[in-house]
C-alpha positions in Angstrom: -199.2 -268.8 153.1 -201.8 -267.2 150.8 -204.8 -269.3 150.0 -205.9 -270.2 146.5 -208.6 -267.5 146.7 -206.1 -264.7 147.2 -206.5 -261.8 144.8 -204.4 -261.8 141.7 -202.1 -259.0 142.8 -201.1 -260.9 145.9 -198.4 -263.1 144.5 -197.7 -266.2 146.6 -194.4 -266.3 148.5 -191.5 -267.3 146.2 -193.4 -266.6 143.0 -192.0 -264.3 140.3 -194.8 -261.8 141.0 -193.9 -261.6 144.7 -190.2 -261.4 144.0 -190.7 -258.5 141.6 -192.9 -256.7 144.1 -190.3 -257.0 146.8 -187.5 -255.8 144.6 -189.5 -253.0 143.1 -191.5 -251.5 145.9 -188.9 -251.9 148.7 -186.3 -250.1 146.7 -185.3 -247.1 148.9 -186.1 -244.7 146.1 -189.8 -245.9 146.1 -190.5 -246.4 149.8 -192.2 -243.1 150.3 -194.4 -243.7 147.3 -195.3 -247.2 148.6 -196.3 -245.8 152.0 -198.3 -243.0 150.4 -200.1 -245.6 148.2 -200.9 -247.8 151.2 -202.2 -244.8 153.2 -204.4 -243.8 150.2 -205.8 -247.4 150.1 -206.4 -247.2 153.9 -204.0 -250.1 154.5 -201.6 -248.0 156.7 -202.4 -245.2 159.1 -201.9 -241.6 158.0 -199.0 -241.1 160.5 -196.9 -243.9 158.9 -193.4 -243.0 157.8 -190.4 -244.7 156.3 -188.3 -243.1 159.1 -187.6 -244.4 162.6 -191.3 -244.0 163.6 -192.1 -246.8 161.2 -195.3 -247.7 159.3 -198.5 -248.4 161.2 -201.0 -250.8 159.8 -204.7 -249.8 160.1 -206.3 -251.5 163.1 -203.0 -252.2 164.8 -200.8 -250.4 167.3 -197.5 -252.0 166.1 -194.8 -250.0 164.4 -193.0 -251.8 161.7 -190.3 -251.2 159.1 -191.5 -251.5 155.5 -189.7 -254.8 155.2 -191.5 -256.1 158.3 -194.8 -254.9 157.0 -194.2 -256.7 153.7 -193.4 -259.9 155.6 -196.3 -259.8 158.2 -199.0 -258.3 156.1 -198.3 -259.9 152.7 -201.7 -259.2 151.2 -201.8 -255.5 152.1 -198.3 -255.0 150.9 -199.0 -256.8 147.6 -202.1 -254.7 147.1 -200.3 -251.4 147.7 -197.3 -252.4 145.6 -199.5 -253.6 142.7 -201.3 -250.3 142.7 -197.9 -248.4 142.8 -196.5 -250.5 139.9 -199.6 -250.1 137.8 -199.5 -246.3 138.3 -195.8 -246.3 137.4 -196.5 -248.3 134.2 -199.1 -245.7 133.1 -201.6 -248.5 132.6 -203.6 -248.8 135.9 -206.6 -250.1 134.0 -204.6 -253.2 133.0 -203.7 -254.0 136.6 -207.3 -253.2 137.7 -208.6 -255.8 135.2 -206.7 -258.5 137.0 -207.9 -257.6 140.4 -210.7 -259.7 142.0 -211.8 -261.2 138.7 -210.8 -264.6 140.0 -210.0 -265.9 136.6 -207.2 -266.0 134.2 -205.2 -262.8 134.8 -203.0 -264.2 137.6 -201.2 -260.8 137.9 -199.9 -261.0 134.3 -201.3 -257.5 133.3 -199.1 -255.4 135.5 -196.2 -257.8 135.3 -196.3 -257.6 131.5 -196.5 -253.9 131.6 -193.5 -253.7 134.0 -191.4 -256.0 131.8 -192.4 -254.0 128.7 -191.2 -250.9 130.5 -187.9 -252.6 131.5 -187.3 -253.9 128.0 -188.0 -250.5 126.5 -185.7 -248.8 128.9 -183.0 -251.4 128.2 -183.4 -251.0 124.4 -183.2 -247.2 124.8 -180.0 -247.6 126.9 -178.5 -250.0 124.3 -179.3 -247.6 121.5 -177.7 -244.7 123.4 -174.6 -246.8 124.1 -174.4 -247.9 120.5 -174.7 -244.3 119.4 -172.0 -243.2 121.8 -169.7 -246.0 120.7 -170.3 -245.2 117.0 -169.6 -241.5 117.6 -166.5 -242.3 119.6 -165.2 -244.5 116.8 -166.0 -241.7 114.3 -164.3 -239.1 116.4 -161.2 -241.3 116.8 -161.0 -241.8 113.0 -161.4 -238.1 112.4 -158.6 -237.3 114.8 -156.4 -240.0 113.2 -157.1 -238.5 109.7 -156.3 -235.0 111.0 -153.0 -236.2 112.6 -152.1 -238.1 109.4 -152.5 -235.1 107.2 -150.7 -232.8 109.7 -147.8 -235.1 110.2 -147.4 -235.8 106.4 -147.2 -232.1 105.8 -144.7 -231.6 108.6 -142.5 -234.4 107.4 -142.6 -233.2 103.8 -141.8 -229.6 104.8 -138.9 -230.8 107.0 -137.6 -233.1 104.3 -137.8 -230.4 101.7 -135.8 -228.1 103.9 -133.2 -230.8 104.4 -132.9 -231.5 100.6 -132.4 -227.8 99.9 -129.8 -227.5 102.6 -128.1 -230.7 101.4 -127.8 -229.5 97.8 -126.3 -226.3 99.1 -124.0 -227.6 101.8 -124.4 -231.0 103.4 -122.8 -229.8 106.7 -125.9 -227.6 107.3 -128.5 -230.2 106.5 -130.5 -231.3 109.7 -131.3 -234.9 109.2 -132.2 -235.6 112.9 -135.2 -233.3 112.4 -136.2 -235.3 109.3 -135.8 -238.6 111.2 -138.1 -237.3 114.0 -140.8 -236.2 111.6 -140.5 -239.4 109.6 -140.9 -241.6 112.7 -144.0 -239.6 113.9 -145.6 -240.1 110.5 -144.7 -243.8 110.3 -146.2 -244.4 113.8 -149.5 -242.8 112.7 -149.6 -244.7 109.5 -149.3 -248.0 111.5 -152.5 -247.0 113.4 -154.6 -246.8 110.2 -157.6 -249.1 110.8 -158.8 -252.0 108.6 -159.8 -253.5 106.4 -156.6 -255.6 106.2 -155.8 -254.5 102.6 -155.7 -250.9 103.8 -153.6 -251.7 106.8 -151.1 -253.4 104.5 -151.0 -250.3 102.2 -150.4 -248.1 105.2 -147.5 -250.4 106.5 -145.9 -250.4 103.1 -146.1 -246.6 102.9 -144.6 -246.3 106.4 -141.7 -248.6 105.6 -141.0 -246.8 102.2 -141.0 -243.2 103.5 -138.0 -241.4 102.0 -134.8 -240.3 103.8 -134.5 -243.0 106.4 -130.7 -242.1 106.5 -128.7 -238.9 105.7 -127.8 -238.5 102.0 -124.0 -239.0 101.4 -121.7 -236.0 101.3 -118.7 -238.3 100.3 -118.6 -241.3 98.0 -115.5 -243.5 97.5 -113.4 -240.9 99.3 -114.5 -238.1 97.0 -116.6 -235.2 98.2 -119.7 -234.9 96.1 -120.1 -231.8 94.1 -123.3 -229.7 93.6 -124.4 -231.7 90.5 -123.9 -235.0 92.3 -125.8 -233.9 95.3 -128.6 -232.7 93.1 -128.7 -236.2 91.6 -128.8 -237.8 95.1 -131.7 -235.5 96.1 -133.8 -236.2 93.0 -135.1 -239.6 94.1 -136.2 -238.5 97.6 -137.7 -235.4 96.1 -139.9 -237.4 93.7 -141.0 -239.6 96.6 -142.0 -236.5 98.6 -144.0 -235.3 95.6 -146.0 -238.6 95.5 -146.5 -238.7 99.3 -149.7 -236.5 99.6 -151.5 -238.6 97.1 -150.5 -241.9 98.7 -151.7 -240.7 102.1 -154.9 -239.4 100.6 -155.5 -242.8 99.0 -155.7 -244.4 102.5 -159.0 -242.4 103.0 -160.8 -244.0 100.1 -164.3 -245.5 100.7 -164.8 -249.1 101.7 -165.8 -250.2 98.2 -162.4 -249.2 96.8 -160.7 -251.5 99.4 -163.0 -254.3 98.7 -162.2 -254.2 95.0 -158.5 -253.9 95.8 -158.6 -256.9 98.1 -160.2 -259.0 95.3 -157.5 -257.9 92.8 -154.7 -258.6 95.2 -156.2 -262.1 96.0 -156.4 -262.8 92.3 -152.8 -261.8 91.8 -151.6 -264.0 94.6 -153.6 -267.0 93.3 -152.1 -266.5 89.8 -148.6 -266.2 91.2 -149.0 -269.4 93.4 -150.6 -271.5 90.6 -148.0 -273.9 89.2 -147.5 -273.8 85.5 -148.5 -277.0 83.6 -145.6 -278.3 81.6 -146.0 -278.3 77.8 -146.2 -282.0 76.8 -146.6 -281.2 73.1 -144.2 -283.4 71.0 -141.1 -281.4 70.1 -141.7 -278.8 72.9 -138.5 -277.4 74.4 -137.6 -279.0 77.7 
């Protein structure tokens, strides 16, 4: 047990300073540095090692592990560890100012420097993680945008080919290819991120994609002629013409979606507000 007159760097057993010293200086990555510091301070003999030969306290023939030395020679270990920590914090003068002064430091200088270093390291790590997360989200959105544009173009091209073949001869029109391209585009539209008003717009677009089924070749038992098939193809063709603009709208900036959300909310409120009956005498009931 250390006395009340122990130097400031020799934290009493169970104290925060002592715990920090044990955790920091007995870390396997720092043991060689700890022993070197103790040899430099003439607390350990020059032939001390962290290997099987063990450390050798000055004035003693015993060979100890670093942990045993820390337990049996608390003051020497604390002095060497304090010097090592002060050097690692790049502020040895701060730690030196608490040594032997007897008064108010209480080991706070080097401990404060250590915690400042830990907090700075943690802040740097958090900033790095935040930057990585932001870049990952940005990359995912760029990839989604790229896929959306590519799949919209593929669907439109496949659908155009289908409509051309349908108008010429329905038997040669390949609707399964249209269905596959449509499903791929719809699945990507359903992955469009928020805000909610944009997700709703993307869902509506996915559900309203043209050509969910083959266009008819026969109606009421009569084979459709060329003019009738052209009429059947007109509506899907117009929807395909509008599709690039609708997909492009999903990439509008956040301000657009905020205003759209306000407008939609106002429309819903107006629709849900009950009308007040006209009680004017003579009004129609």
